[in-house]
ROVO-706030 format. One record per atom (N, C-alpha, C): residue number from 1; residue in one letter; atom name; x, y negated, z. Coordinates in steps of 0.2 Angstrom, whole numbers. Layout:
BEGIN
<node k="NUM" r="a" a="CA" xx="X" yy="Y" zz="Z"/>
...
This chain:
BEGIN
<node k="1" r="m" a="N" xx="4" yy="6" zz="0"/>
<node k="1" r="m" a="CA" xx="0" yy="0" zz="0"/>
<node k="1" r="m" a="C" xx="4" yy="-6" zz="0"/>
<node k="2" r="m" a="N" xx="3" yy="-11" zz="-4"/>
<node k="2" r="m" a="CA" xx="7" yy="-17" zz="-5"/>
<node k="2" r="m" a="C" xx="2" yy="-23" zz="-4"/>
<node k="3" r="h" a="N" xx="5" yy="-28" zz="0"/>
<node k="3" r="h" a="CA" xx="2" yy="-34" zz="1"/>
<node k="3" r="h" a="C" xx="6" yy="-39" zz="-4"/>
<node k="4" r="i" a="N" xx="2" yy="-43" zz="-8"/>
<node k="4" r="i" a="CA" xx="6" yy="-47" zz="-13"/>
<node k="4" r="i" a="C" xx="3" yy="-54" zz="-12"/>
<node k="5" r="y" a="N" xx="8" yy="-59" zz="-12"/>
<node k="5" r="y" a="CA" xx="6" yy="-66" zz="-12"/>
<node k="5" r="y" a="C" xx="9" yy="-69" zz="-19"/>
<node k="6" r="v" a="N" xx="5" yy="-72" zz="-23"/>
<node k="6" r="v" a="CA" xx="7" yy="-75" zz="-29"/>
<node k="6" r="v" a="C" xx="6" yy="-83" zz="-29"/>
<node k="7" r="s" a="N" xx="12" yy="-86" zz="-30"/>
<node k="7" r="s" a="CA" xx="12" yy="-94" zz="-30"/>
<node k="7" r="s" a="C" xx="13" yy="-96" zz="-37"/>
<node k="8" r="g" a="N" xx="10" yy="-103" zz="-38"/>
<node k="8" r="g" a="CA" xx="11" yy="-106" zz="-45"/>
<node k="8" r="g" a="C" xx="4" yy="-108" zz="-47"/>
<node k="9" r="r" a="N" xx="3" yy="-109" zz="-53"/>
<node k="9" r="r" a="CA" xx="-3" yy="-111" zz="-56"/>
<node k="9" r="r" a="C" xx="-7" yy="-104" zz="-57"/>
<node k="10" r="v" a="N" xx="-10" yy="-102" zz="-51"/>
<node k="10" r="v" a="CA" xx="-14" yy="-96" zz="-51"/>
<node k="10" r="v" a="C" xx="-21" yy="-96" zz="-49"/>
<node k="11" r="q" a="N" xx="-23" yy="-102" zz="-47"/>
<node k="11" r="q" a="CA" xx="-30" yy="-103" zz="-45"/>
<node k="11" r="q" a="C" xx="-34" yy="-107" zz="-51"/>
<node k="12" r="g" a="N" xx="-40" yy="-106" zz="-52"/>
<node k="12" r="g" a="CA" xx="-44" yy="-109" zz="-57"/>
<node k="12" r="g" a="C" xx="-43" yy="-107" zz="-64"/>
<node k="13" r="i" a="N" xx="-39" yy="-102" zz="-65"/>
<node k="13" r="i" a="CA" xx="-38" yy="-99" zz="-72"/>
<node k="13" r="i" a="C" xx="-40" yy="-92" zz="-73"/>
<node k="14" r="g" a="N" xx="-43" yy="-89" zz="-68"/>
<node k="14" r="g" a="CA" xx="-46" yy="-82" zz="-69"/>
<node k="14" r="g" a="C" xx="-41" yy="-77" zz="-67"/>
<node k="15" r="f" a="N" xx="-36" yy="-79" zz="-62"/>
<node k="15" r="f" a="CA" xx="-31" yy="-74" zz="-60"/>
<node k="15" r="f" a="C" xx="-35" yy="-68" zz="-56"/>
<node k="16" r="r" a="N" xx="-40" yy="-70" zz="-52"/>
<node k="16" r="r" a="CA" xx="-43" yy="-65" zz="-48"/>
<node k="16" r="r" a="C" xx="-47" yy="-60" zz="-52"/>
<node k="17" r="a" a="N" xx="-50" yy="-62" zz="-57"/>
<node k="17" r="a" a="CA" xx="-54" yy="-57" zz="-62"/>
<node k="17" r="a" a="C" xx="-49" yy="-53" zz="-66"/>
<node k="18" r="w" a="N" xx="-44" yy="-56" zz="-68"/>
<node k="18" r="w" a="CA" xx="-38" yy="-53" zz="-72"/>
<node k="18" r="w" a="C" xx="-35" yy="-47" zz="-67"/>
<node k="19" r="a" a="N" xx="-34" yy="-49" zz="-61"/>
<node k="19" r="a" a="CA" xx="-31" yy="-44" zz="-56"/>
<node k="19" r="a" a="C" xx="-36" yy="-38" zz="-55"/>
<node k="20" r="c" a="N" xx="-42" yy="-40" zz="-54"/>
<node k="20" r="c" a="CA" xx="-47" yy="-34" zz="-54"/>
<node k="20" r="c" a="C" xx="-47" yy="-29" zz="-60"/>
<node k="21" r="r" a="N" xx="-47" yy="-32" zz="-66"/>
<node k="21" r="r" a="CA" xx="-46" yy="-28" zz="-72"/>
<node k="21" r="r" a="C" xx="-40" yy="-24" zz="-72"/>
<node k="22" r="k" a="N" xx="-34" yy="-27" zz="-71"/>
<node k="22" r="k" a="CA" xx="-28" yy="-24" zz="-71"/>
<node k="22" r="k" a="C" xx="-27" yy="-18" zz="-65"/>
<node k="23" r="a" a="N" xx="-30" yy="-20" zz="-59"/>
<node k="23" r="a" a="CA" xx="-30" yy="-15" zz="-54"/>
<node k="23" r="a" a="C" xx="-34" yy="-9" zz="-56"/>
<node k="24" r="a" a="N" xx="-40" yy="-10" zz="-58"/>
<node k="24" r="a" a="CA" xx="-44" yy="-5" zz="-60"/>
<node k="24" r="a" a="C" xx="-41" yy="0" zz="-66"/>
<node k="25" r="e" a="N" xx="-38" yy="-3" zz="-70"/>
<node k="25" r="e" a="CA" xx="-35" yy="0" zz="-76"/>
<node k="25" r="e" a="C" xx="-29" yy="5" zz="-73"/>
<node k="26" r="s" a="N" xx="-26" yy="3" zz="-67"/>
<node k="26" r="s" a="CA" xx="-21" yy="6" zz="-64"/>
<node k="26" r="s" a="C" xx="-23" yy="11" zz="-59"/>
<node k="27" r="n" a="N" xx="-30" yy="12" zz="-58"/>
<node k="27" r="n" a="CA" xx="-33" yy="16" zz="-53"/>
<node k="27" r="n" a="C" xx="-31" yy="14" zz="-46"/>
<node k="28" r="l" a="N" xx="-31" yy="7" zz="-45"/>
<node k="28" r="l" a="CA" xx="-29" yy="5" zz="-38"/>
<node k="28" r="l" a="C" xx="-35" yy="3" zz="-34"/>
<node k="29" r="s" a="N" xx="-35" yy="3" zz="-28"/>
<node k="29" r="s" a="CA" xx="-40" yy="1" zz="-23"/>
<node k="29" r="s" a="C" xx="-38" yy="-6" zz="-20"/>
<node k="30" r="g" a="N" xx="-42" yy="-10" zz="-18"/>
<node k="30" r="g" a="CA" xx="-40" yy="-16" zz="-14"/>
<node k="30" r="g" a="C" xx="-44" yy="-22" zz="-15"/>
<node k="31" r="w" a="N" xx="-41" yy="-28" zz="-14"/>
<node k="31" r="w" a="CA" xx="-44" yy="-34" zz="-15"/>
<node k="31" r="w" a="C" xx="-40" yy="-39" zz="-17"/>
<node k="32" r="v" a="N" xx="-43" yy="-45" zz="-19"/>
<node k="32" r="v" a="CA" xx="-39" yy="-51" zz="-21"/>
<node k="32" r="v" a="C" xx="-43" yy="-57" zz="-19"/>
<node k="33" r="r" a="N" xx="-40" yy="-62" zz="-17"/>
<node k="33" r="r" a="CA" xx="-43" yy="-68" zz="-14"/>
<node k="33" r="r" a="C" xx="-39" yy="-74" zz="-15"/>
<node k="34" r="n" a="N" xx="-42" yy="-80" zz="-16"/>
<node k="34" r="n" a="CA" xx="-38" yy="-86" zz="-16"/>
<node k="34" r="n" a="C" xx="-37" yy="-88" zz="-9"/>
<node k="35" r="r" a="N" xx="-31" yy="-92" zz="-8"/>
<node k="35" r="r" a="CA" xx="-30" yy="-94" zz="-1"/>
<node k="35" r="r" a="C" xx="-30" yy="-102" zz="-2"/>
<node k="36" r="r" a="N" xx="-32" yy="-105" zz="4"/>
<node k="36" r="r" a="CA" xx="-32" yy="-113" zz="4"/>
<node k="36" r="r" a="C" xx="-26" yy="-116" zz="2"/>
<node k="37" r="d" a="N" xx="-20" yy="-112" zz="3"/>
<node k="37" r="d" a="CA" xx="-13" yy="-115" zz="2"/>
<node k="37" r="d" a="C" xx="-11" yy="-115" zz="-5"/>
<node k="38" r="g" a="N" xx="-16" yy="-113" zz="-10"/>
<node k="38" r="g" a="CA" xx="-15" yy="-113" zz="-17"/>
<node k="38" r="g" a="C" xx="-12" yy="-106" zz="-19"/>
<node k="39" r="r" a="N" xx="-11" yy="-101" zz="-15"/>
<node k="39" r="r" a="CA" xx="-8" yy="-95" zz="-17"/>
<node k="39" r="r" a="C" xx="-14" yy="-90" zz="-18"/>
<node k="40" r="v" a="N" xx="-13" yy="-85" zz="-22"/>
<node k="40" r="v" a="CA" xx="-17" yy="-79" zz="-23"/>
<node k="40" r="v" a="C" xx="-14" yy="-73" zz="-18"/>
<node k="41" r="e" a="N" xx="-19" yy="-70" zz="-14"/>
<node k="41" r="e" a="CA" xx="-17" yy="-65" zz="-10"/>
<node k="41" r="e" a="C" xx="-20" yy="-58" zz="-13"/>
<node k="42" r="l" a="N" xx="-16" yy="-53" zz="-13"/>
<node k="42" r="l" a="CA" xx="-19" yy="-46" zz="-15"/>
<node k="42" r="l" a="C" xx="-17" yy="-41" zz="-10"/>
<node k="43" r="l" a="N" xx="-21" yy="-36" zz="-10"/>
<node k="43" r="l" a="CA" xx="-19" yy="-30" zz="-6"/>
<node k="43" r="l" a="C" xx="-21" yy="-24" zz="-11"/>
<node k="44" r="a" a="N" xx="-15" yy="-20" zz="-13"/>
<node k="44" r="a" a="CA" xx="-16" yy="-15" zz="-18"/>
<node k="44" r="a" a="C" xx="-14" yy="-8" zz="-15"/>
<node k="45" r="d" a="N" xx="-18" yy="-3" zz="-16"/>
<node k="45" r="d" a="CA" xx="-17" yy="3" zz="-13"/>
<node k="45" r="d" a="C" xx="-18" yy="9" zz="-19"/>
<node k="46" r="g" a="N" xx="-13" yy="13" zz="-19"/>
<node k="46" r="g" a="CA" xx="-14" yy="19" zz="-24"/>
<node k="46" r="g" a="C" xx="-7" yy="22" zz="-25"/>
<node k="47" r="d" a="N" xx="-6" yy="26" zz="-30"/>
<node k="47" r="d" a="CA" xx="0" yy="29" zz="-31"/>
<node k="47" r="d" a="C" xx="6" yy="24" zz="-31"/>
<node k="48" r="a" a="N" xx="12" yy="25" zz="-28"/>
<node k="48" r="a" a="CA" xx="17" yy="20" zz="-28"/>
<node k="48" r="a" a="C" xx="19" yy="18" zz="-34"/>
<node k="49" r="g" a="N" xx="20" yy="22" zz="-39"/>
<node k="49" r="g" a="CA" xx="22" yy="20" zz="-46"/>
<node k="49" r="g" a="C" xx="17" yy="15" zz="-49"/>
<node k="50" r="d" a="N" xx="11" yy="16" zz="-48"/>
<node k="50" r="d" a="CA" xx="5" yy="12" zz="-51"/>
<node k="50" r="d" a="C" xx="5" yy="5" zz="-47"/>
<node k="51" r="v" a="N" xx="7" yy="5" zz="-41"/>
<node k="51" r="v" a="CA" xx="7" yy="-1" zz="-37"/>
<node k="51" r="v" a="C" xx="13" yy="-5" zz="-39"/>
<node k="52" r="r" a="N" xx="19" yy="-2" zz="-41"/>
<node k="52" r="r" a="CA" xx="25" yy="-6" zz="-43"/>
<node k="52" r="r" a="C" xx="23" yy="-9" zz="-50"/>
<node k="53" r="r" a="N" xx="20" yy="-5" zz="-54"/>
<node k="53" r="r" a="CA" xx="18" yy="-8" zz="-61"/>
<node k="53" r="r" a="C" xx="14" yy="-13" zz="-60"/>
<node k="54" r="f" a="N" xx="9" yy="-13" zz="-56"/>
<node k="54" r="f" a="CA" xx="4" yy="-18" zz="-55"/>
<node k="54" r="f" a="C" xx="8" yy="-25" zz="-52"/>
<node k="55" r="l" a="N" xx="13" yy="-24" zz="-48"/>
<node k="55" r="l" a="CA" xx="17" yy="-29" zz="-45"/>
<node k="55" r="l" a="C" xx="20" yy="-33" zz="-51"/>
<node k="56" r="l" a="N" xx="23" yy="-29" zz="-56"/>
<node k="56" r="l" a="CA" xx="26" yy="-32" zz="-62"/>
<node k="56" r="l" a="C" xx="21" yy="-36" zz="-66"/>
<node k="57" r="l" a="N" xx="15" yy="-33" zz="-67"/>
<node k="57" r="l" a="CA" xx="10" yy="-37" zz="-70"/>
<node k="57" r="l" a="C" xx="8" yy="-44" zz="-67"/>
<node k="58" r="c" a="N" xx="8" yy="-44" zz="-60"/>
<node k="58" r="c" a="CA" xx="7" yy="-50" zz="-56"/>
<node k="58" r="c" a="C" xx="12" yy="-55" zz="-57"/>
<node k="59" r="r" a="N" xx="18" yy="-53" zz="-59"/>
<node k="59" r="r" a="CA" xx="24" yy="-58" zz="-60"/>
<node k="59" r="r" a="C" xx="22" yy="-61" zz="-67"/>
<node k="60" r="q" a="N" xx="19" yy="-59" zz="-71"/>
<node k="60" r="q" a="CA" xx="17" yy="-62" zz="-77"/>
<node k="60" r="q" a="C" xx="10" yy="-66" zz="-77"/>
<node k="61" r="g" a="N" xx="5" yy="-62" zz="-74"/>
<node k="61" r="g" a="CA" xx="-2" yy="-65" zz="-73"/>
<node k="61" r="g" a="C" xx="-5" yy="-66" zz="-80"/>
<node k="62" r="p" a="N" xx="-11" yy="-68" zz="-80"/>
<node k="62" r="p" a="CA" xx="-15" yy="-69" zz="-86"/>
<node k="62" r="p" a="C" xx="-12" yy="-75" zz="-90"/>
<node k="63" r="m" a="N" xx="-15" yy="-75" zz="-96"/>
<node k="63" r="m" a="CA" xx="-12" yy="-80" zz="-101"/>
<node k="63" r="m" a="C" xx="-11" yy="-87" zz="-98"/>
<node k="64" r="l" a="N" xx="-16" yy="-90" zz="-95"/>
<node k="64" r="l" a="CA" xx="-16" yy="-97" zz="-92"/>
<node k="64" r="l" a="C" xx="-12" yy="-98" zz="-86"/>
<node k="65" r="a" a="N" xx="-10" yy="-93" zz="-83"/>
<node k="65" r="a" a="CA" xx="-6" yy="-93" zz="-77"/>
<node k="65" r="a" a="C" xx="1" yy="-95" zz="-78"/>
<node k="66" r="c" a="N" xx="4" yy="-98" zz="-73"/>
<node k="66" r="c" a="CA" xx="11" yy="-100" zz="-73"/>
<node k="66" r="c" a="C" xx="14" yy="-98" zz="-66"/>
<node k="67" r="v" a="N" xx="16" yy="-91" zz="-65"/>
<node k="67" r="v" a="CA" xx="18" yy="-88" zz="-59"/>
<node k="67" r="v" a="C" xx="25" yy="-91" zz="-57"/>
<node k="68" r="d" a="N" xx="25" yy="-94" zz="-51"/>
<node k="68" r="d" a="CA" xx="32" yy="-96" zz="-49"/>
<node k="68" r="d" a="C" xx="35" yy="-91" zz="-45"/>
<node k="69" r="k" a="N" xx="31" yy="-88" zz="-40"/>
<node k="69" r="k" a="CA" xx="34" yy="-83" zz="-35"/>
<node k="69" r="k" a="C" xx="29" yy="-78" zz="-34"/>
<node k="70" r="v" a="N" xx="32" yy="-72" zz="-33"/>
<node k="70" r="v" a="CA" xx="28" yy="-66" zz="-31"/>
<node k="70" r="v" a="C" xx="31" yy="-63" zz="-25"/>
<node k="71" r="e" a="N" xx="28" yy="-63" zz="-19"/>
<node k="71" r="e" a="CA" xx="30" yy="-60" zz="-13"/>
<node k="71" r="e" a="C" xx="27" yy="-54" zz="-11"/>
<node k="72" r="p" a="N" xx="30" yy="-48" zz="-12"/>
<node k="72" r="p" a="CA" xx="27" yy="-42" zz="-10"/>
<node k="72" r="p" a="C" xx="29" yy="-40" zz="-3"/>
<node k="73" r="v" a="N" xx="25" yy="-37" zz="1"/>
<node k="73" r="v" a="CA" xx="26" yy="-35" zz="8"/>
<node k="73" r="v" a="C" xx="23" yy="-29" zz="9"/>
<node k="74" r="s" a="N" xx="27" yy="-24" zz="11"/>
<node k="74" r="s" a="CA" xx="24" yy="-17" zz="12"/>
<node k="74" r="s" a="C" xx="19" yy="-18" zz="17"/>
<node k="75" r="a" a="N" xx="13" yy="-15" zz="16"/>
<node k="75" r="a" a="CA" xx="7" yy="-15" zz="21"/>
<node k="75" r="a" a="C" xx="4" yy="-8" zz="23"/>
<node k="76" r="p" a="N" xx="8" yy="-4" zz="26"/>
<node k="76" r="p" a="CA" xx="5" yy="3" zz="27"/>
<node k="76" r="p" a="C" xx="-1" yy="3" zz="31"/>
<node k="77" r="n" a="N" xx="-2" yy="-2" zz="36"/>
<node k="77" r="n" a="CA" xx="-8" yy="-1" zz="40"/>
<node k="77" r="n" a="C" xx="-13" yy="-7" zz="39"/>
<node k="78" r="a" a="N" xx="-13" yy="-10" zz="33"/>
<node k="78" r="a" a="CA" xx="-17" yy="-16" zz="31"/>
<node k="78" r="a" a="C" xx="-24" yy="-13" zz="31"/>
<node k="79" r="p" a="N" xx="-29" yy="-17" zz="33"/>
<node k="79" r="p" a="CA" xx="-36" yy="-15" zz="32"/>
<node k="79" r="p" a="C" xx="-39" yy="-15" zz="24"/>
<node k="80" r="l" a="N" xx="-41" yy="-9" zz="22"/>
<node k="80" r="l" a="CA" xx="-44" yy="-9" zz="16"/>
<node k="80" r="l" a="C" xx="-52" yy="-8" zz="16"/>
<node k="81" r="p" a="N" xx="-55" yy="-11" zz="12"/>
<node k="81" r="p" a="CA" xx="-63" yy="-10" zz="12"/>
<node k="81" r="p" a="C" xx="-64" yy="-3" zz="10"/>
<node k="82" r="p" a="N" xx="-69" yy="0" zz="13"/>
<node k="82" r="p" a="CA" xx="-71" yy="7" zz="11"/>
<node k="82" r="p" a="C" xx="-74" yy="8" zz="4"/>
<node k="83" r="v" a="N" xx="-69" yy="9" zz="0"/>
<node k="83" r="v" a="CA" xx="-71" yy="9" zz="-8"/>
<node k="83" r="v" a="C" xx="-67" yy="15" zz="-11"/>
<node k="84" r="a" a="N" xx="-70" yy="17" zz="-16"/>
<node k="84" r="a" a="CA" xx="-67" yy="23" zz="-20"/>
<node k="84" r="a" a="C" xx="-61" yy="21" zz="-24"/>
<node k="85" r="a" a="N" xx="-57" yy="25" zz="-25"/>
<node k="85" r="a" a="CA" xx="-50" yy="24" zz="-29"/>
<node k="85" r="a" a="C" xx="-52" yy="20" zz="-36"/>
<node k="86" r="g" a="N" xx="-49" yy="15" zz="-37"/>
<node k="86" r="g" a="CA" xx="-50" yy="12" zz="-43"/>
<node k="86" r="g" a="C" xx="-55" yy="6" zz="-42"/>
<node k="87" r="h" a="N" xx="-57" yy="5" zz="-36"/>
<node k="87" r="h" a="CA" xx="-62" yy="-1" zz="-35"/>
<node k="87" r="h" a="C" xx="-58" yy="-6" zz="-32"/>
<node k="88" r="f" a="N" xx="-58" yy="-12" zz="-35"/>
<node k="88" r="f" a="CA" xx="-54" yy="-18" zz="-33"/>
<node k="88" r="f" a="C" xx="-59" yy="-24" zz="-33"/>
<node k="89" r="t" a="N" xx="-59" yy="-27" zz="-27"/>
<node k="89" r="t" a="CA" xx="-65" yy="-33" zz="-26"/>
<node k="89" r="t" a="C" xx="-62" yy="-39" zz="-25"/>
<node k="90" r="i" a="N" xx="-66" yy="-44" zz="-27"/>
<node k="90" r="i" a="CA" xx="-64" yy="-51" zz="-26"/>
<node k="90" r="i" a="C" xx="-67" yy="-53" zz="-19"/>
<node k="91" r="q" a="N" xx="-63" yy="-56" zz="-14"/>
<node k="91" r="q" a="CA" xx="-65" yy="-58" zz="-8"/>
<node k="91" r="q" a="C" xx="-65" yy="-65" zz="-7"/>
<node k="92" r="a" a="N" xx="-68" yy="-67" zz="-2"/>
<node k="92" r="a" a="CA" xx="-69" yy="-75" zz="-1"/>
<node k="92" r="a" a="C" xx="-63" yy="-78" zz="0"/>
<node k="93" r="t" a="N" xx="-62" yy="-84" zz="-1"/>
<node k="93" r="t" a="CA" xx="-56" yy="-88" zz="0"/>
<node k="93" r="t" a="C" xx="-55" yy="-89" zz="7"/>
<node k="94" r="i" a="N" xx="-49" yy="-89" zz="9"/>
<node k="94" r="i" a="CA" xx="-47" yy="-90" zz="16"/>
<node k="94" r="i" a="C" xx="-42" yy="-96" zz="17"/>
């Protein structure tokens, strides 16, 4: 499981919806949300290789994004919503 913080021009350009699609394509579970500090926060759970590939995708982001920084943090005990594999949700901004 990986907690990911993405900085740059990542809000207001569809980053969360893009992340949901990419995570589902990778069969990952988790969530994505905007943070009031301008970053996007993600929690991705699944096969370690799939999580690493998803992390690489986050470094690029969707077409309109300008990703400055991606901070991955291992999160072995982070809370995950009770969802099936491949289900990724958009959470409320915090």
